N, C-alpha and C positions, 0 to 999 in steps of 0.2 A: 585403533587405526587413525591414521593422520594424513591429511593432504598438505604435502610440502607447500603448494601454492598459497595456502592460507597464511603462511608466514611472511609473505610479501607485505601484509599490513605493517610490519616492523619498519618498512622503508617509508610509509607515509609520514608526511610532515604534520603530524598530530600528537598531542600530549597523550591521549589514551585511545586505543583502538581494540575492538574484539571482534572476531568473525567465525562463522561455522558454516558448514554445508549439511544439507539432510536430504536423503535420498527418498524416492516416492514411497518406499516401504515404511518410512519413518525412521531409518536407521541413521544415526549421525555419521557422516563420512569422515568428518574431522572437525577441530575447532583450534582456535589460536587467540591468545590474549585473556583478559579478565572477563570470562562469559557470564559471571554473576554481578559485574559492575552495571549500575542503574545508569542509563544514559537519557537524555532528553531526545525523543523521537522526532519532533517536529513533524512533517508531513506523513511520516511512516505511521502515525496515529491513524490517518485516513482508513487504510485497509481494515483496521481493527473496528472502526466505528461503522464501515460499510458491512462487515460481518455480522455486527450486532443488528444493522438494519435488515439483513437478510434473514436472521433469526425472528425478527419482529414480523417480517413478512410471513414466514412459515407459520408462525404462531396465530397468524389472523390479526394482530394488532394494527397493521397497516397493510395497504396494497401498493405495488410498485407504481400503479397508474392513477393513484388518488391524488387530488390537487394539494400541492405543498409550496411554499415559496411564492414567487410573483404570479400575477394572474396568467393562467395557461400552462404554468410549470407544475410538474409532478414530483413525486419521490424519485421516480426513475431520472428525470432531468437533473435533480440535484446530486444524485450519485454519479451521474456521467457528466458532470461539470457543463451542462447545457441548459440551466435555468435562466440564464441571462444576467444573474447576479454578478456584480463587480468582485475583483479579487478579494479585497479585504474589507469591504463596506456594504451595507445592505442598501445598495442603489442598483436600480436595473439599468444595464446598458445596451441590451438586445433582446429579441423576442426569443421565448424558450425553443430550443432544438434549432437555432439558427447557426450559432458559433459555439466552439469549445472555449469557454471563458472559465479557466482554472479559477476555483473560487472557494476560499475558506469561509467565507459568509454563507455559502450554499450548505456546507457541512454542518454549520452552526444551525442553520433553520432545520436541517434534517435532524440533529440531535434534539432540538426543541419539539419536533413533529413526533418523535418517537417518546420522549418524556411525557408528553401529553397523552399520548395513546396508551402508554403503559403505566401511567399514574406514578412515575417516580422519577428521580433525577437520571439523565442519561448516563452519567458515570457509574451509577448504581446499576442501571439497566445492562451495561456493557460488562461489568463484574459478574452479573448472575448469568447472563446469556452466553459469554464467550470466555472470559478470563477464568473463572472458577471451574467451569466443566473442562478445560484444557489444562488446569494445574498450573496457570501462569500467576503464580502467587506474588512475584515481585513487579507486576505490571500495574500501574495506576494511570487514571486520568485525572489531570489536575487543573481542569478548565475547559478550553474549547475542544470539541470533538475532531476539529481540524488539525489541531498542531500541538496540543498540551499532554500527549502521552509520555509516560517514563516506563522504561523497560530494560530487559537484559537480553544478551544474545541467547542465553538458556532458555528464557521464556519465548523469544520469538521463533527459535527453533521449532517448538512445540506447535505455534501457529502456522509455520511454513509446513509442518508435516499435516496438519489438518487441511490446508489448502490443497495438498495433493491426494489425500484420502480422507475425504469428509466424514466426520462422525457426528457433528452437531446439525448439519444440513443435508438435504438430499443432494445427491451428486448432480442432479439436473439444475438445481439452483445455483451451485458454484459453477457449472458450466456455462450458464446464462451471464453470470458475472463476469466471466473471461471472454465474453462475446462482445464484438463490437456494437455499442449502442450508437444510434444515428450515424450510420456509416456515410464516410465522405465529408464529415465536418472538419473544417479547418479551425486551427487555433494556435496559441503559443504554448510550447512546452516550457515551463519556467527554468531559465537557466541555459536552454538550447534553442530558443528563437521560434520563428513561425514554422509549423509543420502542416503540410497539406497532403493527405489528411493526418488529423491530430487523433489517432485511434484511442478510445477509452471504453472501458467496460463498465461494471457497476462498482465504482470505488477504486478500480484498478486499472492502471495504465497498461495498455497493449503495446508491444513493440512494434510489431508489423514492419514495415519498411522504413522507420524513422531513421534519419541521419542528420546531424550528428545524434548520438544517444548515450545515456549513461551506463547501459549495458555493453556486452562484448561485441565484436565483429562476428564471432562464432555463435553469439546467441540466436536461438531460433525465432522466428517471426511470431510464434505463438507465446514467446516469453511475456509475462505479466508481473507486476508488482508495483513498487513506489519508491522513491527517494525523498529525503528530507533536508531542509536547509540547515539542520544541525550535523550534516555530514555522515548521514546514515541511509542505508538502503536494505531493501528485501526484494529479491527476484525469484520467481519459480519459472524453469523452463520445462514444459511437459514434454518436449522431444528428448531432452537430456535425461529426464526422470529425477530431477533434483532441483533443489532450491539452495539459496545462499542468503545470508544475513550478514551485513557488517555495520557496526555502530562505532561512532568516534565522537569526540567533544570538541571538534573544530568545525566552524561554519562552512558549508558548501561553498566552493569557489574554484578557480582555476587548477588548484592542486587536485581536487576531486575529478575534474573533466578529463585531467590527464592520468590519474591514477586508475580509476575505476574499470575503464573498459580492459586495459591489458591484465588486470587482476581477475576479472570475470572469465577472460579468455583462458587465463592459466588453470583457474579453478575447473572449468568446463573440460579442459584437455586432462587434467588429472583425474576427474570423474570417469572419464572415458576410458 
């Protein structure tokens, strides 16, 4: 079965693109493009790293509210981008919980925290905890847990199915990850400017009432996911009972701001 809407990626001004949609029951509703092509994920790496962190939490290796990062910060702060660490450097710019400062550095500290607790490199922990159990054999982490993942649409569809019907985690843990952490926190959504509030869960951005946004006008407020600077995104819309993955090899920019929302609206209309 195919969704005609997915073919809209052929109009995107990118060298290579692939996309797929997966329903809440795990069935692939359709795909388009080279779904086995390996793309740099950029920040779409973060949801994978966050999921590994949640496995570490359920295994008892870490606690969500244990200290990690700057003084006063916890694992939860790191996952929710409220540790106070700067975007790309290990420099404190505000008190924990005060502002939503989107931080690659925070995810790097998170990776270090888990590596220490699990007594293995974070990339290996991610492989054992998430990638291997889900059959994501084409996915690797080749550096920072914030941005250096490489994967395929085929693999990320498996992850998107897991997010909708968890097998590796207790569904209550996943529900917590999709719940706003530190409600009412202001911040900048990269590429889209100041948002008040800038709602975020545990490693997953939550759409709520954000405008402008990279998802669609018809996306529900409960939609969660992530996009990456390499022109990649993954969203899950619990109201629609579906998820969508799109990977490209062109950096995020005005083309994506223009192309992604109507694409998402078309996919949601097709799924309905």
